[in-house]
mmCIF file of the N, C-alpha and C atoms, coordinates in Angstrom:
data_MODEL
# 
_entry.id   MODEL 
# 
loop_
_atom_site.group_PDB 
_atom_site.id 
_atom_site.type_symbol 
_atom_site.label_atom_id 
_atom_site.label_alt_id 
_atom_site.label_comp_id 
_atom_site.label_asym_id 
_atom_site.label_entity_id 
_atom_site.label_seq_id 
_atom_site.pdbx_PDB_ins_code 
_atom_site.Cartn_x 
_atom_site.Cartn_y 
_atom_site.Cartn_z 
_atom_site.occupancy 
_atom_site.B_iso_or_equiv 
_atom_site.pdbx_formal_charge 
_atom_site.auth_seq_id 
_atom_site.auth_comp_id 
_atom_site.auth_asym_id 
_atom_site.auth_atom_id 
_atom_site.pdbx_PDB_model_num 
ATOM 1   N N  . UNK A 1 1  ? -212.288 53.272 -98.699  1.00 0.00 ? 1  UNK A N  1 
ATOM 2   C CA . UNK A 1 1  ? -212.038 54.696 -98.884  1.00 0.00 ? 1  UNK A CA 1 
ATOM 3   C C  . UNK A 1 1  ? -213.275 55.337 -99.560  1.00 0.00 ? 1  UNK A C  1 
ATOM 4   N N  . UNK A 1 2  ? -213.637 56.425 -99.114  1.00 0.00 ? 2  UNK A N  1 
ATOM 5   C CA . UNK A 1 2  ? -214.777 57.199 -99.676  1.00 0.00 ? 2  UNK A CA 1 
ATOM 6   C C  . UNK A 1 2  ? -214.240 58.167 -100.714 1.00 0.00 ? 2  UNK A C  1 
ATOM 7   N N  . UNK A 1 3  ? -215.074 58.434 -101.698 1.00 0.00 ? 3  UNK A N  1 
ATOM 8   C CA . UNK A 1 3  ? -214.694 59.338 -102.825 1.00 0.00 ? 3  UNK A CA 1 
ATOM 9   C C  . UNK A 1 3  ? -215.379 60.695 -102.610 1.00 0.00 ? 3  UNK A C  1 
ATOM 10  N N  . UNK A 1 4  ? -214.599 61.713 -102.993 1.00 0.00 ? 4  UNK A N  1 
ATOM 11  C CA . UNK A 1 4  ? -215.130 63.082 -102.899 1.00 0.00 ? 4  UNK A CA 1 
ATOM 12  C C  . UNK A 1 4  ? -216.155 63.225 -104.102 1.00 0.00 ? 4  UNK A C  1 
ATOM 13  N N  . UNK A 1 5  ? -215.814 62.518 -105.200 1.00 0.00 ? 5  UNK A N  1 
ATOM 14  C CA . UNK A 1 5  ? -216.688 62.637 -106.462 1.00 0.00 ? 5  UNK A CA 1 
ATOM 15  C C  . UNK A 1 5  ? -218.026 62.100 -106.080 1.00 0.00 ? 5  UNK A C  1 
ATOM 16  N N  . UNK A 1 6  ? -218.106 60.948 -105.434 1.00 0.00 ? 6  UNK A N  1 
ATOM 17  C CA . UNK A 1 6  ? -219.383 60.365 -105.038 1.00 0.00 ? 6  UNK A CA 1 
ATOM 18  C C  . UNK A 1 6  ? -220.094 61.275 -104.101 1.00 0.00 ? 6  UNK A C  1 
ATOM 19  N N  . UNK A 1 7  ? -219.312 61.859 -103.141 1.00 0.00 ? 7  UNK A N  1 
ATOM 20  C CA . UNK A 1 7  ? -219.966 62.722 -102.210 1.00 0.00 ? 7  UNK A CA 1 
ATOM 21  C C  . UNK A 1 7  ? -220.600 63.937 -102.879 1.00 0.00 ? 7  UNK A C  1 
ATOM 22  N N  . UNK A 1 8  ? -219.914 64.493 -103.835 1.00 0.00 ? 8  UNK A N  1 
ATOM 23  C CA . UNK A 1 8  ? -220.383 65.632 -104.513 1.00 0.00 ? 8  UNK A CA 1 
ATOM 24  C C  . UNK A 1 8  ? -221.654 65.212 -105.429 1.00 0.00 ? 8  UNK A C  1 
ATOM 25  N N  . UNK A 1 9  ? -221.621 64.095 -105.969 1.00 0.00 ? 9  UNK A N  1 
ATOM 26  C CA . UNK A 1 9  ? -222.812 63.659 -106.782 1.00 0.00 ? 9  UNK A CA 1 
ATOM 27  C C  . UNK A 1 9  ? -223.951 63.485 -105.905 1.00 0.00 ? 9  UNK A C  1 
ATOM 28  N N  . UNK A 1 10 ? -223.718 62.835 -104.762 1.00 0.00 ? 10 UNK A N  1 
ATOM 29  C CA . UNK A 1 10 ? -224.900 62.718 -103.744 1.00 0.00 ? 10 UNK A CA 1 
ATOM 30  C C  . UNK A 1 10 ? -225.375 64.104 -103.278 1.00 0.00 ? 10 UNK A C  1 
ATOM 31  N N  . UNK A 1 11 ? -224.442 64.981 -103.080 1.00 0.00 ? 11 UNK A N  1 
ATOM 32  C CA . UNK A 1 11 ? -224.759 66.379 -102.598 1.00 0.00 ? 11 UNK A CA 1 
ATOM 33  C C  . UNK A 1 11 ? -225.639 67.105 -103.682 1.00 0.00 ? 11 UNK A C  1 
ATOM 34  N N  . UNK A 1 12 ? -225.183 66.983 -104.897 1.00 0.00 ? 12 UNK A N  1 
ATOM 35  C CA . UNK A 1 12 ? -225.843 67.716 -105.975 1.00 0.00 ? 12 UNK A CA 1 
ATOM 36  C C  . UNK A 1 12 ? -227.247 67.167 -106.210 1.00 0.00 ? 12 UNK A C  1 
ATOM 37  N N  . UNK A 1 13 ? -227.301 65.840 -106.412 1.00 0.00 ? 13 UNK A N  1 
ATOM 38  C CA . UNK A 1 13 ? -228.650 65.245 -106.800 1.00 0.00 ? 13 UNK A CA 1 
ATOM 39  C C  . UNK A 1 13 ? -229.574 64.868 -105.648 1.00 0.00 ? 13 UNK A C  1 
ATOM 40  N N  . UNK A 1 14 ? -228.973 64.512 -104.562 1.00 0.00 ? 14 UNK A N  1 
ATOM 41  C CA . UNK A 1 14 ? -229.810 64.018 -103.366 1.00 0.00 ? 14 UNK A CA 1 
ATOM 42  C C  . UNK A 1 14 ? -229.456 64.821 -102.042 1.00 0.00 ? 14 UNK A C  1 
ATOM 43  N N  . UNK A 1 15 ? -228.872 65.951 -102.226 1.00 0.00 ? 15 UNK A N  1 
ATOM 44  C CA . UNK A 1 15 ? -228.597 66.738 -101.016 1.00 0.00 ? 15 UNK A CA 1 
ATOM 45  C C  . UNK A 1 15 ? -229.667 67.043 -100.162 1.00 0.00 ? 15 UNK A C  1 
ATOM 46  N N  . UNK A 1 16 ? -230.856 67.182 -100.811 1.00 0.00 ? 16 UNK A N  1 
ATOM 47  C CA . UNK A 1 16 ? -232.099 67.515 -99.967  1.00 0.00 ? 16 UNK A CA 1 
ATOM 48  C C  . UNK A 1 16 ? -232.377 66.403 -98.916  1.00 0.00 ? 16 UNK A C  1 
ATOM 49  N N  . UNK A 1 17 ? -231.874 65.206 -99.288  1.00 0.00 ? 17 UNK A N  1 
ATOM 50  C CA . UNK A 1 17 ? -232.118 64.033 -98.344  1.00 0.00 ? 17 UNK A CA 1 
ATOM 51  C C  . UNK A 1 17 ? -230.874 63.856 -97.453  1.00 0.00 ? 17 UNK A C  1 
ATOM 52  N N  . UNK A 1 18 ? -229.862 64.690 -97.528  1.00 0.00 ? 18 UNK A N  1 
ATOM 53  C CA . UNK A 1 18 ? -228.700 64.596 -96.747  1.00 0.00 ? 18 UNK A CA 1 
ATOM 54  C C  . UNK A 1 18 ? -227.810 63.337 -96.967  1.00 0.00 ? 18 UNK A C  1 
ATOM 55  N N  . UNK A 1 19 ? -227.929 62.748 -98.134  1.00 0.00 ? 19 UNK A N  1 
ATOM 56  C CA . UNK A 1 19 ? -227.302 61.529 -98.362  1.00 0.00 ? 19 UNK A CA 1 
ATOM 57  C C  . UNK A 1 19 ? -225.787 61.637 -98.459  1.00 0.00 ? 19 UNK A C  1 
ATOM 58  N N  . UNK A 1 20 ? -225.284 62.814 -98.780  1.00 0.00 ? 20 UNK A N  1 
ATOM 59  C CA . UNK A 1 20 ? -223.879 63.041 -98.734  1.00 0.00 ? 20 UNK A CA 1 
ATOM 60  C C  . UNK A 1 20 ? -223.351 63.032 -97.338  1.00 0.00 ? 20 UNK A C  1 
ATOM 61  N N  . UNK A 1 21 ? -224.162 63.512 -96.372  1.00 0.00 ? 21 UNK A N  1 
ATOM 62  C CA . UNK A 1 21 ? -223.680 63.354 -94.997  1.00 0.00 ? 21 UNK A CA 1 
ATOM 63  C C  . UNK A 1 21 ? -223.833 62.033 -94.363  1.00 0.00 ? 21 UNK A C  1 
ATOM 64  N N  . UNK A 1 22 ? -224.835 61.299 -94.768  1.00 0.00 ? 22 UNK A N  1 
ATOM 65  C CA . UNK A 1 22 ? -224.919 59.949 -94.422  1.00 0.00 ? 22 UNK A CA 1 
ATOM 66  C C  . UNK A 1 22 ? -223.774 59.081 -94.965  1.00 0.00 ? 22 UNK A C  1 
ATOM 67  N N  . UNK A 1 23 ? -223.360 59.375 -96.222  1.00 0.00 ? 23 UNK A N  1 
ATOM 68  C CA . UNK A 1 23 ? -222.271 58.715 -96.907  1.00 0.00 ? 23 UNK A CA 1 
ATOM 69  C C  . UNK A 1 23 ? -221.004 58.757 -96.109  1.00 0.00 ? 23 UNK A C  1 
ATOM 70  N N  . UNK A 1 24 ? -220.739 59.915 -95.428  1.00 0.00 ? 24 UNK A N  1 
ATOM 71  C CA . UNK A 1 24 ? -219.443 60.061 -94.666  1.00 0.00 ? 24 UNK A CA 1 
ATOM 72  C C  . UNK A 1 24 ? -219.787 59.902 -93.092  1.00 0.00 ? 24 UNK A C  1 
ATOM 73  N N  . UNK A 1 25 ? -220.820 59.175 -92.840  1.00 0.00 ? 25 UNK A N  1 
ATOM 74  C CA . UNK A 1 25 ? -221.200 58.827 -91.493  1.00 0.00 ? 25 UNK A CA 1 
ATOM 75  C C  . UNK A 1 25 ? -221.310 60.015 -90.524  1.00 0.00 ? 25 UNK A C  1 
ATOM 76  N N  . UNK A 1 26 ? -221.862 61.044 -91.034  1.00 0.00 ? 26 UNK A N  1 
ATOM 77  C CA . UNK A 1 26 ? -222.279 62.219 -90.130  1.00 0.00 ? 26 UNK A CA 1 
ATOM 78  C C  . UNK A 1 26 ? -223.754 62.193 -89.949  1.00 0.00 ? 26 UNK A C  1 
ATOM 79  N N  . UNK A 1 27 ? -224.141 61.083 -89.219  1.00 0.00 ? 27 UNK A N  1 
ATOM 80  C CA . UNK A 1 27 ? -225.594 60.752 -89.058  1.00 0.00 ? 27 UNK A CA 1 
ATOM 81  C C  . UNK A 1 27 ? -226.292 61.818 -88.280  1.00 0.00 ? 27 UNK A C  1 
ATOM 82  N N  . UNK A 1 28 ? -225.825 62.243 -87.122  1.00 0.00 ? 28 UNK A N  1 
ATOM 83  C CA . UNK A 1 28 ? -226.519 63.226 -86.326  1.00 0.00 ? 28 UNK A CA 1 
ATOM 84  C C  . UNK A 1 28 ? -226.838 64.565 -87.133  1.00 0.00 ? 28 UNK A C  1 
ATOM 85  N N  . UNK A 1 29 ? -225.816 65.084 -87.752  1.00 0.00 ? 29 UNK A N  1 
ATOM 86  C CA . UNK A 1 29 ? -226.045 66.316 -88.527  1.00 0.00 ? 29 UNK A CA 1 
ATOM 87  C C  . UNK A 1 29 ? -226.807 66.048 -89.860  1.00 0.00 ? 29 UNK A C  1 
ATOM 88  N N  . UNK A 1 30 ? -226.765 64.807 -90.401  1.00 0.00 ? 30 UNK A N  1 
ATOM 89  C CA . UNK A 1 30 ? -227.569 64.447 -91.539  1.00 0.00 ? 30 UNK A CA 1 
ATOM 90  C C  . UNK A 1 30 ? -229.025 64.505 -91.106  1.00 0.00 ? 30 UNK A C  1 
ATOM 91  N N  . UNK A 1 31 ? -229.346 63.959 -89.966  1.00 0.00 ? 31 UNK A N  1 
ATOM 92  C CA . UNK A 1 31 ? -230.788 63.974 -89.531  1.00 0.00 ? 31 UNK A CA 1 
ATOM 93  C C  . UNK A 1 31 ? -231.205 65.443 -89.341  1.00 0.00 ? 31 UNK A C  1 
ATOM 94  N N  . UNK A 1 32 ? -230.315 66.290 -88.699  1.00 0.00 ? 32 UNK A N  1 
ATOM 95  C CA . UNK A 1 32 ? -230.802 67.642 -88.363  1.00 0.00 ? 32 UNK A CA 1 
ATOM 96  C C  . UNK A 1 32 ? -230.983 68.292 -89.721  1.00 0.00 ? 32 UNK A C  1 
ATOM 97  N N  . UNK A 1 33 ? -230.070 68.100 -90.725  1.00 0.00 ? 33 UNK A N  1 
ATOM 98  C CA . UNK A 1 33 ? -230.179 68.730 -92.067  1.00 0.00 ? 33 UNK A CA 1 
ATOM 99  C C  . UNK A 1 33 ? -231.473 68.248 -92.786  1.00 0.00 ? 33 UNK A C  1 
ATOM 100 N N  . UNK A 1 34 ? -231.754 67.028 -92.622  1.00 0.00 ? 34 UNK A N  1 
ATOM 101 C CA . UNK A 1 34 ? -232.966 66.450 -93.185  1.00 0.00 ? 34 UNK A CA 1 
ATOM 102 C C  . UNK A 1 34 ? -234.221 67.000 -92.696  1.00 0.00 ? 34 UNK A C  1 
ATOM 103 N N  . UNK A 1 35 ? -234.285 67.212 -91.341  1.00 0.00 ? 35 UNK A N  1 
ATOM 104 C CA . UNK A 1 35 ? -235.486 67.702 -90.622  1.00 0.00 ? 35 UNK A CA 1 
ATOM 105 C C  . UNK A 1 35 ? -235.682 69.183 -90.953  1.00 0.00 ? 35 UNK A C  1 
ATOM 106 N N  . UNK A 1 36 ? -234.582 69.971 -91.054  1.00 0.00 ? 36 UNK A N  1 
ATOM 107 C CA . UNK A 1 36 ? -234.667 71.357 -91.219  1.00 0.00 ? 36 UNK A CA 1 
ATOM 108 C C  . UNK A 1 36 ? -234.530 71.838 -92.670  1.00 0.00 ? 36 UNK A C  1 
ATOM 109 N N  . UNK A 1 37 ? -234.637 70.971 -93.605  1.00 0.00 ? 37 UNK A N  1 
ATOM 110 C CA . UNK A 1 37 ? -234.574 71.334 -95.046  1.00 0.00 ? 37 UNK A CA 1 
ATOM 111 C C  . UNK A 1 37 ? -233.182 71.895 -95.375  1.00 0.00 ? 37 UNK A C  1 
ATOM 112 N N  . UNK A 1 38 ? -232.036 71.226 -94.846  1.00 0.00 ? 38 UNK A N  1 
ATOM 113 C CA . UNK A 1 38 ? -230.732 71.566 -95.079  1.00 0.00 ? 38 UNK A CA 1 
ATOM 114 C C  . UNK A 1 38 ? -230.499 72.950 -94.433  1.00 0.00 ? 38 UNK A C  1 
ATOM 115 N N  . UNK A 1 39 ? -230.977 73.109 -93.205  1.00 0.00 ? 39 UNK A N  1 
ATOM 116 C CA . UNK A 1 39 ? -230.858 74.337 -92.478  1.00 0.00 ? 39 UNK A CA 1 
ATOM 117 C C  . UNK A 1 39 ? -231.424 75.473 -93.376  1.00 0.00 ? 39 UNK A C  1 
ATOM 118 N N  . UNK A 1 40 ? -232.583 75.167 -93.914  1.00 0.00 ? 40 UNK A N  1 
ATOM 119 C CA . UNK A 1 40 ? -233.367 76.139 -94.761  1.00 0.00 ? 40 UNK A CA 1 
ATOM 120 C C  . UNK A 1 40 ? -232.543 76.526 -96.014  1.00 0.00 ? 40 UNK A C  1 
ATOM 121 N N  . UNK A 1 41 ? -231.829 75.547 -96.536  1.00 0.00 ? 41 UNK A N  1 
ATOM 122 C CA . UNK A 1 41 ? -231.081 75.775 -97.761  1.00 0.00 ? 41 UNK A CA 1 
ATOM 123 C C  . UNK A 1 41 ? -229.644 76.258 -97.595  1.00 0.00 ? 41 UNK A C  1 
ATOM 124 N N  . UNK A 1 42 ? -229.406 76.859 -96.504  1.00 0.00 ? 42 UNK A N  1 
ATOM 125 C CA . UNK A 1 42 ? -227.957 77.500 -96.328  1.00 0.00 ? 42 UNK A CA 1 
ATOM 126 C C  . UNK A 1 42 ? -226.964 76.254 -96.157  1.00 0.00 ? 42 UNK A C  1 
ATOM 127 N N  . UNK A 1 43 ? -227.434 75.289 -95.435  1.00 0.00 ? 43 UNK A N  1 
ATOM 128 C CA . UNK A 1 43 ? -226.519 74.096 -95.144  1.00 0.00 ? 43 UNK A CA 1 
ATOM 129 C C  . UNK A 1 43 ? -226.049 73.459 -96.438  1.00 0.00 ? 43 UNK A C  1 
ATOM 130 N N  . UNK A 1 44 ? -226.922 73.385 -97.375  1.00 0.00 ? 44 UNK A N  1 
ATOM 131 C CA . UNK A 1 44 ? -226.601 72.712 -98.709  1.00 0.00 ? 44 UNK A CA 1 
ATOM 132 C C  . UNK A 1 44 ? -225.492 73.482 -99.358  1.00 0.00 ? 44 UNK A C  1 
ATOM 133 N N  . UNK A 1 45 ? -225.460 74.813 -99.278  1.00 0.00 ? 45 UNK A N  1 
ATOM 134 C CA . UNK A 1 45 ? -224.419 75.600 -99.897  1.00 0.00 ? 45 UNK A CA 1 
ATOM 135 C C  . UNK A 1 45 ? -223.190 75.471 -99.054  1.00 0.00 ? 45 UNK A C  1 
ATOM 136 N N  . UNK A 1 46 ? -223.279 75.524 -97.779  1.00 0.00 ? 46 UNK A N  1 
ATOM 137 C CA . UNK A 1 46 ? -222.061 75.366 -96.924  1.00 0.00 ? 46 UNK A CA 1 
ATOM 138 C C  . UNK A 1 46 ? -221.393 74.127 -97.129  1.00 0.00 ? 46 UNK A C  1 
ATOM 139 N N  . UNK A 1 47 ? -222.172 72.997 -97.370  1.00 0.00 ? 47 UNK A N  1 
ATOM 140 C CA . UNK A 1 47 ? -221.568 71.676 -97.577  1.00 0.00 ? 47 UNK A CA 1 
ATOM 141 C C  . UNK A 1 47 ? -220.761 71.625 -98.902  1.00 0.00 ? 47 UNK A C  1 
ATOM 142 N N  . UNK A 1 48 ? -221.064 72.486 -99.839  1.00 0.00 ? 48 UNK A N  1 
ATOM 143 C CA . UNK A 1 48 ? -220.216 72.526 -101.021 1.00 0.00 ? 48 UNK A CA 1 
ATOM 144 C C  . UNK A 1 48 ? -218.758 72.672 -100.698 1.00 0.00 ? 48 UNK A C  1 
ATOM 145 N N  . UNK A 1 49 ? -218.543 73.453 -99.639  1.00 0.00 ? 49 UNK A N  1 
ATOM 146 C CA . UNK A 1 49 ? -217.166 73.653 -99.215  1.00 0.00 ? 49 UNK A CA 1 
ATOM 147 C C  . UNK A 1 49 ? -216.668 72.652 -98.149  1.00 0.00 ? 49 UNK A C  1 
ATOM 148 N N  . UNK A 1 50 ? -217.529 72.068 -97.408  1.00 0.00 ? 50 UNK A N  1 
ATOM 149 C CA . UNK A 1 50 ? -217.199 71.147 -96.347  1.00 0.00 ? 50 UNK A CA 1 
ATOM 150 C C  . UNK A 1 50 ? -216.941 69.696 -96.828  1.00 0.00 ? 50 UNK A C  1 
ATOM 151 N N  . UNK A 1 51 ? -217.489 69.393 -97.959  1.00 0.00 ? 51 UNK A N  1 
ATOM 152 C CA . UNK A 1 51 ? -217.367 67.962 -98.389  1.00 0.00 ? 51 UNK A CA 1 
ATOM 153 C C  . UNK A 1 51 ? -215.950 67.415 -98.429  1.00 0.00 ? 51 UNK A C  1 
ATOM 154 N N  . UNK A 1 52 ? -214.946 68.188 -99.013  1.00 0.00 ? 52 UNK A N  1 
ATOM 155 C CA . UNK A 1 52 ? -213.632 67.606 -99.059  1.00 0.00 ? 52 UNK A CA 1 
ATOM 156 C C  . UNK A 1 52 ? -213.086 67.301 -97.632  1.00 0.00 ? 52 UNK A C  1 
ATOM 157 N N  . UNK A 1 53 ? -213.283 68.109 -96.691  1.00 0.00 ? 53 UNK A N  1 
ATOM 158 C CA . UNK A 1 53 ? -212.811 67.806 -95.337  1.00 0.00 ? 53 UNK A CA 1 
ATOM 159 C C  . UNK A 1 53 ? -213.579 66.721 -94.731  1.00 0.00 ? 53 UNK A C  1 
ATOM 160 N N  . UNK A 1 54 ? -214.821 66.616 -94.936  1.00 0.00 ? 54 UNK A N  1 
ATOM 161 C CA . UNK A 1 54 ? -215.599 65.482 -94.364  1.00 0.00 ? 54 UNK A CA 1 
ATOM 162 C C  . UNK A 1 54 ? -215.176 64.088 -94.967  1.00 0.00 ? 54 UNK A C  1 
ATOM 163 N N  . UNK A 1 55 ? -214.813 64.002 -96.184  1.00 0.00 ? 55 UNK A N  1 
ATOM 164 C CA . UNK A 1 55 ? -214.402 62.870 -96.832  1.00 0.00 ? 55 UNK A CA 1 
ATOM 165 C C  . UNK A 1 55 ? -212.951 62.523 -96.360  1.00 0.00 ? 55 UNK A C  1 
ATOM 166 N N  . UNK A 1 56 ? -212.139 63.625 -96.237  1.00 0.00 ? 56 UNK A N  1 
ATOM 167 C CA . UNK A 1 56 ? -210.740 63.390 -95.813  1.00 0.00 ? 56 UNK A CA 1 
ATOM 168 C C  . UNK A 1 56 ? -210.693 62.850 -94.352  1.00 0.00 ? 56 UNK A C  1 
ATOM 169 N N  . UNK A 1 57 ? -211.525 63.445 -93.500  1.00 0.00 ? 57 UNK A N  1 
ATOM 170 C CA . UNK A 1 57 ? -211.590 62.910 -92.120  1.00 0.00 ? 57 UNK A CA 1 
ATOM 171 C C  . UNK A 1 57 ? -212.044 61.458 -92.040  1.00 0.00 ? 57 UNK A C  1 
ATOM 172 N N  . UNK A 1 58 ? -213.074 61.146 -92.869  1.00 0.00 ? 58 UNK A N  1 
ATOM 173 C CA . UNK A 1 58 ? -213.524 59.775 -92.898  1.00 0.00 ? 58 UNK A CA 1 
ATOM 174 C C  . UNK A 1 58 ? -212.460 58.814 -93.338  1.00 0.00 ? 58 UNK A C  1 
ATOM 175 N N  . UNK A 1 59 ? -211.693 59.190 -94.430  1.00 0.00 ? 59 UNK A N  1 
ATOM 176 C CA . UNK A 1 59 ? -210.642 58.365 -94.935  1.00 0.00 ? 59 UNK A CA 1 
ATOM 177 C C  . UNK A 1 59 ? -209.494 58.213 -93.959  1.00 0.00 ? 59 UNK A C  1 
ATOM 178 N N  . UNK A 1 60 ? -209.162 59.273 -93.320  1.00 0.00 ? 60 UNK A N  1 
ATOM 179 C CA . UNK A 1 60 ? -208.119 59.246 -92.310  1.00 0.00 ? 60 UNK A CA 1 
ATOM 180 C C  . UNK A 1 60 ? -208.503 58.321 -91.131  1.00 0.00 ? 60 UNK A C  1 
ATOM 181 N N  . UNK A 1 61 ? -209.725 58.431 -90.686  1.00 0.00 ? 61 UNK A N  1 
ATOM 182 C CA . UNK A 1 61 ? -210.203 57.656 -89.551  1.00 0.00 ? 61 UNK A CA 1 
ATOM 183 C C  . UNK A 1 61 ? -210.130 56.141 -89.937  1.00 0.00 ? 61 UNK A C  1 
ATOM 184 N N  . UNK A 1 62 ? -210.520 55.793 -91.119  1.00 0.00 ? 62 UNK A N  1 
ATOM 185 C CA . UNK A 1 62 ? -210.559 54.405 -91.516  1.00 0.00 ? 62 UNK A CA 1 
ATOM 186 C C  . UNK A 1 62 ? -209.044 53.888 -91.720  1.00 0.00 ? 62 UNK A C  1 
ATOM 187 N N  . UNK A 1 63 ? -208.168 54.759 -92.199  1.00 0.00 ? 63 UNK A N  1 
ATOM 188 C CA . UNK A 1 63 ? -206.762 54.373 -92.409  1.00 0.00 ? 63 UNK A CA 1 
ATOM 189 C C  . UNK A 1 63 ? -206.157 54.102 -90.994  1.00 0.00 ? 63 UNK A C  1 
ATOM 190 N N  . UNK A 1 64 ? -206.475 54.953 -90.037  1.00 0.00 ? 64 UNK A N  1 
ATOM 191 C CA . UNK A 1 64 ? -205.956 54.798 -88.618  1.00 0.00 ? 64 UNK A CA 1 
ATOM 192 C C  . UNK A 1 64 ? -206.474 53.441 -88.026  1.00 0.00 ? 64 UNK A C  1 
ATOM 193 N N  . UNK A 1 65 ? -207.767 53.141 -88.323  1.00 0.00 ? 65 UNK A N  1 
ATOM 194 C CA . UNK A 1 65 ? -208.330 51.873 -87.893  1.00 0.00 ? 65 UNK A CA 1 
ATOM 195 C C  . UNK A 1 65 ? -207.632 50.678 -88.413  1.00 0.00 ? 65 UNK A C  1 
ATOM 196 N N  . UNK A 1 66 ? -207.431 50.772 -89.740  1.00 0.00 ? 66 UNK A N  1 
ATOM 197 C CA . UNK A 1 66 ? -206.788 49.631 -90.406  1.00 0.00 ? 66 UNK A CA 1 
ATOM 198 C C  . UNK A 1 66 ? -205.310 49.466 -89.925  1.00 0.00 ? 66 UNK A C  1 
ATOM 199 N N  . UNK A 1 67 ? -204.574 50.572 -89.858  1.00 0.00 ? 67 UNK A N  1 
ATOM 200 C CA . UNK A 1 67 ? -203.230 50.481 -89.335  1.00 0.00 ? 67 UNK A CA 1 
ATOM 201 C C  . UNK A 1 67 ? -203.068 49.940 -87.925  1.00 0.00 ? 67 UNK A C  1 
ATOM 202 N N  . UNK A 1 68 ? -204.088 50.280 -87.055  1.00 0.00 ? 68 UNK A N  1 
ATOM 203 C CA . UNK A 1 68 ? -204.066 49.889 -85.735  1.00 0.00 ? 68 UNK A CA 1 
ATOM 204 C C  . UNK A 1 68 ? -204.279 48.342 -85.587  1.00 0.00 ? 68 UNK A C  1 
ATOM 205 N N  . UNK A 1 69 ? -204.832 47.760 -86.529  1.00 0.00 ? 69 UNK A N  1 
ATOM 206 C CA . UNK A 1 69 ? -205.126 46.288 -86.504  1.00 0.00 ? 69 UNK A CA 1 
ATOM 207 C C  . UNK A 1 69 ? -203.824 45.514 -86.557  1.00 0.00 ? 69 UNK A C  1 
ATOM 208 N N  . UNK A 1 70 ? -202.725 46.066 -87.168  1.00 0.00 ? 70 UNK A N  1 
ATOM 209 C CA . UNK A 1 70 ? -201.569 45.357 -87.453  1.00 0.00 ? 70 UNK A CA 1 
ATOM 210 C C  . UNK A 1 70 ? -200.603 45.552 -86.384  1.00 0.00 ? 70 UNK A C  1 
# 
């Protein structure tokens, strides 16, 4: 399970490297954000509000994968 706290710490300190997006496996958008400077800084602010849903989706996806194994 991924943590929202960890995602926010990555966003705050290393957001310019898009590590918070890599953390929740949003690799294509993480690369785009990295190349464009977080969409010229706007993406960094938008992610402040998107992080909870990104982490929730990751956790839900993993929970479904785990339950489908049984």
